[in-house]
C-alpha positions as CSV (number, residue, x, y, z in Angstrom):
1,X,14.6,-1.8,-0.3
2,X,15.2,-4.0,2.5
3,X,18.3,-6.0,0.4
4,X,21.9,-6.0,1.6
5,X,24.6,-5.4,-1.0
6,X,28.1,-6.2,0.2
7,X,29.7,-5.2,-3.3
8,X,27.9,-2.0,-2.7
9,X,29.0,-1.6,0.3
10,X,32.5,-2.2,-0.7
11,X,33.0,-0.2,-3.5
12,X,35.5,1.8,-3.7
13,X,36.6,5.5,-5.5
14,X,37.8,5.0,-9.2
15,X,38.2,7.3,-12.3
16,X,38.1,10.9,-11.4
17,X,36.5,10.3,-8.1
18,X,39.3,9.3,-6.9
19,X,41.0,12.5,-7.3
20,X,38.1,14.4,-5.9
21,X,35.9,12.0,-4.1
22,X,35.3,10.7,-0.3
23,X,34.0,7.6,1.1
24,X,32.7,7.0,4.7
25,X,31.1,4.2,6.3
26,X,29.3,5.6,9.6
27,X,28.5,3.9,12.7
28,X,26.4,4.4,16.0
29,X,25.3,2.7,19.1
30,X,24.4,3.2,22.8
31,X,26.3,1.8,25.9
32,X,25.8,1.3,29.2
33,X,28.1,2.4,32.2
34,X,27.4,-0.5,34.5
35,X,28.0,1.2,38.0
36,X,26.2,4.6,36.9
37,X,23.5,3.4,34.3
38,X,24.4,5.9,32.5
39,X,23.3,5.6,28.6
40,X,25.6,7.4,25.7
41,X,25.4,7.0,22.0
42,X,28.8,6.2,20.5
43,X,30.1,6.5,16.5
44,X,32.5,4.9,14.8
45,X,33.5,6.4,11.6
46,X,36.3,5.3,8.6
47,X,36.9,7.8,6.3
48,X,38.6,8.0,3.0
49,X,39.5,10.9,1.0
50,X,40.6,11.6,-2.7
51,X,42.6,8.3,-2.4
52,X,44.5,8.8,-5.8
53,X,46.3,11.2,-4.7
54,X,47.6,9.1,-1.6
55,X,51.2,9.6,0.0
56,X,53.4,8.1,2.7
57,X,51.8,10.8,4.8
58,X,48.7,12.1,5.5
59,X,48.2,15.0,3.5
60,X,45.8,17.2,6.0
61,X,43.9,20.5,3.4
62,X,43.3,22.4,6.8
63,X,47.3,23.0,7.3
64,X,48.3,26.6,6.7
65,X,50.7,25.3,3.7
66,X,48.5,23.3,2.1
67,X,45.5,25.3,2.2
68,X,47.7,28.5,1.2
69,X,48.5,26.2,-1.8
70,X,45.4,24.8,-2.7
71,X,46.7,21.1,-1.8
72,X,43.6,18.7,-2.1
73,X,43.5,16.9,1.3
74,X,44.0,12.3,0.5
75,X,43.8,10.2,3.7
76,X,42.1,7.8,5.6
77,X,40.8,8.9,8.7
78,X,39.4,7.3,11.6
79,X,36.4,9.2,13.7
80,X,35.0,8.1,17.1
81,X,33.1,10.5,19.1
82,X,30.3,10.4,21.7
83,X,26.8,12.2,21.2
84,X,25.9,15.3,23.8
85,X,24.1,13.2,26.8
86,X,20.3,14.6,27.4
87,X,22.1,17.9,29.4
88,X,24.0,18.7,26.4
89,X,26.9,17.9,27.9
90,X,30.1,15.9,27.1
91,X,29.8,15.5,23.2
92,X,33.2,14.8,21.6
93,X,34.8,13.6,18.3
94,X,38.4,12.1,17.9
95,X,40.3,12.1,14.4
96,X,43.0,9.8,13.9
97,X,44.4,10.1,10.2
98,X,46.7,7.8,8.5
99,X,48.4,7.7,4.7
100,X,46.7,5.7,2.3
101,X,49.3,3.3,2.3
102,X,48.5,2.5,6.0
103,X,45.3,0.9,4.8
104,X,45.0,-2.6,3.5
105,X,41.7,-3.2,2.0
106,X,39.9,-6.8,0.5
107,X,37.0,-6.8,-2.1
108,X,33.2,-7.8,-1.2
109,X,32.9,-8.3,1.7
110,X,35.0,-5.5,2.6
111,X,37.7,-5.5,5.3
112,X,39.5,-2.8,6.3
113,X,42.9,-2.7,8.7
114,X,44.7,0.4,9.4
115,X,48.4,0.1,11.3
116,X,49.0,2.4,13.8
117,X,51.6,4.7,13.8
118,X,53.8,6.8,16.2
119,X,53.6,10.3,13.8
120,X,52.4,13.1,14.9
121,X,49.0,13.3,13.1
122,X,48.1,9.5,13.6
123,X,47.1,9.6,17.3
124,X,45.9,6.1,17.3
125,X,46.7,2.1,17.4
126,X,45.4,-0.2,15.4
127,X,42.2,-0.1,13.4
128,X,39.5,-3.0,12.0
129,X,36.3,-2.7,9.9
130,X,34.1,-5.3,8.7
131,X,30.4,-6.3,8.1
132,X,30.2,-8.0,11.7
133,X,33.1,-6.2,13.5
134,X,34.6,-3.2,14.7
135,X,37.7,-2.8,16.9
136,X,40.1,0.4,17.2
137,X,41.5,2.9,19.5
138,X,41.9,6.8,18.9
139,X,43.4,9.0,21.6
140,X,43.7,12.9,21.0
141,X,46.0,15.1,23.1
142,X,45.1,18.9,24.1
143,X,48.5,19.3,22.8
144,X,47.2,17.9,19.8
145,X,43.8,19.0,19.4
146,X,45.1,22.7,19.4
147,X,46.5,22.3,15.7
148,X,43.2,23.5,13.7
149,X,44.2,20.8,10.7
150,X,42.8,18.1,12.9
151,X,40.0,19.5,13.6
152,X,39.7,17.5,16.9
153,X,38.6,17.3,20.4
154,X,41.3,15.9,23.2
155,X,40.2,12.5,24.7
156,X,40.3,8.9,24.6
157,X,38.1,5.8,22.9
158,X,38.3,2.3,22.5
159,X,36.3,0.0,20.9
160,X,35.4,-4.0,20.5
161,X,31.9,-4.6,19.3
162,X,30.5,-7.3,17.2
163,X,27.0,-6.0,14.5
164,X,24.2,-7.6,13.3
165,X,23.2,-5.5,10.2
166,X,19.3,-7.0,10.5
167,X,17.7,-4.3,7.9
168,X,19.0,-3.0,5.2
169,X,18.4,0.4,2.6
170,X,19.1,-0.5,-1.1
171,X,19.2,2.7,-2.8
172,X,18.6,0.8,-6.8
173,X,19.9,2.1,-9.8
174,X,19.7,5.6,-7.8
175,X,23.6,4.4,-6.2
176,X,24.1,2.4,-9.8
177,X,26.7,2.5,-12.2
178,X,24.6,4.7,-14.9
179,X,24.0,7.1,-12.4
180,X,27.2,7.4,-11.2
181,X,29.0,7.8,-14.4
182,X,26.3,11.1,-15.2
183,X,27.8,12.0,-11.9
184,X,23.7,12.9,-11.1
185,X,24.1,12.9,-7.6
186,X,26.6,15.0,-5.3
187,X,26.6,11.7,-3.0
188,X,25.5,8.6,-3.2
189,X,24.4,6.5,-0.2
190,X,24.3,2.8,0.8
191,X,22.0,1.8,4.1
192,X,23.6,-1.8,4.5
193,X,22.9,-1.5,8.5
194,X,20.0,0.7,9.0
195,X,18.6,-1.6,11.7
196,X,21.4,-3.0,13.1
197,X,22.2,-4.7,16.8
198,X,25.9,-4.2,18.2
199,X,27.3,-6.0,21.1
200,X,30.8,-5.1,23.3
201,X,32.3,-2.5,24.8
202,X,33.5,1.1,24.5
203,X,36.2,2.8,26.7
204,X,35.5,6.2,26.7
205,X,38.5,8.6,29.1
206,X,39.0,5.3,30.7
207,X,35.4,4.7,31.6
208,X,33.8,1.2,30.4
209,X,30.2,1.1,28.8
210,X,28.8,-2.2,28.1
211,X,26.9,-2.5,24.3
212,X,23.9,-4.9,24.3
213,X,22.0,-5.7,21.4
214,X,18.6,-4.6,22.3
215,X,19.9,-1.7,23.9
216,X,22.1,-0.5,21.2
217,X,19.8,1.1,18.8
218,X,22.5,0.3,16.0
219,X,23.0,2.3,13.0
220,X,25.6,1.2,9.8
221,X,25.6,3.3,6.0
222,X,28.0,4.0,3.7
223,X,28.3,7.7,1.5
224,X,30.5,8.1,-1.2
225,X,30.7,10.9,-4.0
226,X,32.6,14.1,-4.6
227,X,31.1,15.9,-2.4
228,X,28.7,16.4,0.3
229,X,24.8,17.0,0.0
230,X,24.1,20.4,0.7
231,X,22.2,20.6,2.8
232,X,23.0,17.5,4.2
233,X,19.8,15.6,6.0
234,X,19.4,12.3,7.4
235,X,17.3,10.6,9.9
236,X,16.9,7.3,11.5
237,X,15.4,5.4,14.3
238,X,15.1,1.9,15.1
239,X,13.5,2.3,18.7
240,X,10.0,2.3,17.5
241,X,7.1,1.5,19.9
242,X,3.8,0.7,18.3
243,X,0.7,2.1,19.3
244,X,-1.6,-0.7,18.7
245,X,0.0,-3.2,20.8
246,X,2.4,-1.1,23.0
247,X,5.5,-3.0,22.2
248,X,8.6,-1.8,21.3
249,X,9.5,-3.4,17.7
250,X,13.0,-5.6,17.6
251,X,12.8,-5.7,13.2
252,X,11.0,-1.9,12.5
253,X,13.0,1.1,11.5
254,X,13.1,3.9,9.7
255,X,15.7,5.6,7.6
256,X,15.4,9.2,5.8
257,X,18.5,10.4,3.7
258,X,18.3,13.6,1.1
259,X,19.8,13.9,-1.9
260,X,21.1,16.3,-4.0
261,X,20.3,15.7,-8.1
262,X,22.2,17.5,-10.7
263,X,21.5,18.0,-14.6
264,X,25.4,18.5,-16.0
265,X,26.7,20.7,-13.5
266,X,23.2,22.4,-12.8
267,X,21.8,21.5,-9.1
268,X,18.4,20.8,-8.9
269,X,16.1,20.7,-6.1
270,X,16.8,18.6,-3.3
271,X,14.8,15.1,-3.1
272,X,14.5,12.5,0.3
273,X,14.6,8.8,0.1
274,X,12.6,7.3,2.8
275,X,12.2,3.4,3.4
276,X,10.1,2.2,6.6
277,X,10.5,-1.4,7.6
278,X,7.1,-2.0,9.9
279,X,6.8,-5.7,10.8
280,X,8.6,-6.9,8.2
281,X,6.7,-5.3,5.4
282,X,8.7,-2.5,3.6
283,X,7.3,0.8,2.6
284,X,9.4,2.9,0.1
285,X,8.6,6.3,-1.1
286,X,10.9,9.0,-3.2
287,X,7.4,11.0,-3.3
288,X,8.1,13.2,-0.3
289,X,6.9,16.4,1.1
290,X,8.6,18.6,3.7
291,X,8.9,21.4,6.2
292,X,11.6,22.2,8.3
293,X,11.6,24.5,11.2
294,X,14.1,26.1,14.0
295,X,12.7,26.8,17.0
296,X,15.2,28.2,20.4
297,X,15.4,24.8,21.7
298,X,14.9,22.3,18.7
299,X,15.1,21.2,15.3
300,X,12.1,20.4,14.0
301,X,11.0,18.5,10.8
302,X,7.5,17.0,9.2
303,X,7.4,15.2,6.1
304,X,4.5,13.6,3.9
305,X,5.0,10.9,2.0
306,X,3.0,8.7,-0.7
307,X,3.1,6.0,-2.9
308,X,0.8,3.5,-4.6
309,X,-0.7,1.6,-1.8
310,X,0.8,3.5,1.0
311,X,0.9,7.2,2.8
312,X,3.0,7.6,5.7
313,X,2.8,11.1,8.0
314,X,6.4,11.7,10.2
315,X,6.7,14.1,12.8
316,X,10.4,14.1,14.4
317,X,12.8,16.7,16.2
318,X,15.7,16.5,18.4
319,X,17.1,19.3,20.7
320,X,19.7,21.8,20.0
321,X,21.7,21.1,23.3
322,X,21.9,17.6,21.9
323,X,23.7,18.2,18.6
324,X,27.1,17.6,17.9
325,X,28.7,20.1,15.0
326,X,30.5,17.3,12.9
327,X,33.7,18.6,12.0
328,X,35.1,17.2,7.9
329,X,36.8,19.2,5.2
330,X,35.5,18.3,1.5
331,X,37.5,16.8,-1.4
332,X,38.4,20.0,-2.6
333,X,39.8,21.0,1.2
334,X,37.3,23.5,2.3
335,X,35.9,23.7,5.6
336,X,32.3,24.6,5.9
337,X,31.5,27.7,8.2
338,X,28.5,26.1,9.4
339,X,29.3,22.6,9.5
340,X,26.6,19.7,10.0
341,X,25.1,19.0,13.2
342,X,24.3,15.6,14.6
343,X,22.4,13.9,17.5
344,X,21.0,10.6,18.5
345,X,18.1,12.1,20.7
346,X,15.7,12.6,18.2
347,X,11.8,11.8,19.3
348,X,8.4,12.2,17.1
349,X,5.7,10.2,15.8
350,X,5.3,8.2,12.7
351,X,1.8,7.5,11.3
352,X,1.7,4.8,8.7
353,X,-1.6,4.3,6.3
354,X,-2.7,1.9,3.7
355,X,-4.8,3.4,0.4
356,X,-7.8,1.7,0.1
357,X,-10.4,2.9,-2.4
358,X,-9.0,6.2,-2.6
359,X,-9.2,6.2,1.1
360,X,-6.5,6.5,3.6
361,X,-6.8,3.5,6.2
362,X,-4.4,3.9,9.6
363,X,-2.4,0.6,9.9
364,X,-0.6,1.9,13.2
365,X,1.4,5.0,14.8
366,X,4.7,4.9,16.1
367,X,6.3,6.6,19.1
368,X,10.3,7.1,17.8
369,X,12.8,7.7,20.5
370,X,16.8,7.6,20.7
371,X,16.4,8.7,16.7
372,X,19.8,9.3,14.9
373,X,20.0,12.6,12.9
374,X,22.4,14.6,11.2
375,X,21.6,18.2,9.5
376,X,23.2,20.8,7.6
377,X,23.1,24.8,7.3
378,X,21.0,25.6,5.6
379,X,17.9,23.6,6.6
380,X,16.3,21.5,3.6
381,X,12.9,22.8,2.3
382,X,10.3,21.1,0.1
């Protein structure tokens, strides 16, 4: 449902998850280079790993010493970067690691501050997060990028943007205390800003980009839990054009997120949660069927979702060359052989129907562009 919940967005890990769990606050948005008119999509993520194991230095799970001894990772990581362009070029991610003691965090509404450090694996200045502002700087040298434990590319990125989160996706009891106490999901999700408007600037390797609200197509959410969903699947689009009136819909958005339910310790069949906010009306679906396809050039998804009053059919895809391999390690310190792929060049269509007297009445057909997507291997199949 379209309901803001700053307390849930500020929720911190406690109990067993503090020593075997993660939290990640993700933001992605587009900016334009004024001279060349080139548009690129950037991302900034605050990532907290196993905070209950925190020391005065970051503990990197991929470091040979820690990996050999099975020492779990513990740190705060700032991940910043840019997705590949339409030709598949220029995609990179930069990582800066901080010890838990460097993090200063408030309650709800959440504010996080990280003080820069000259330490070897803290290639960053001060970084700041709040519900309405992001600032920071990350720089990784080629020498530092050679260290496999950093899981990073070389380069630099500086950002200073404000955020207005216009549409939220509240997952209700599915991410509530009861289901968390049961460890019912591998990972929990809250979409505080599935349709967000960013404004400000980004400097990528010395080149400045302007970020404006109407062209930012911003997205912001949070995941937390004991592990990443397997397979990992997300799809979101705030650039929707109506076939009915041939206009781009400013406050309409689609958000899809995969969930991996469990009974005790046994994984069950994956489910999808879907919210379509259309012209001020929210359509929520938890009964979804979907199929995935992989061709030589594209990843393709078809989704059919129903509830008591409406039906939505979605066809969406993203080219292989526009996908970036996101580098993470799990709370256990393991690195997936096939990391999740992410991109911001997704396209497709949405057909929204109203159910009336047993028939389907087409409300509108929406064209999707500049969609954000993350998919893990193997691909999810309903």
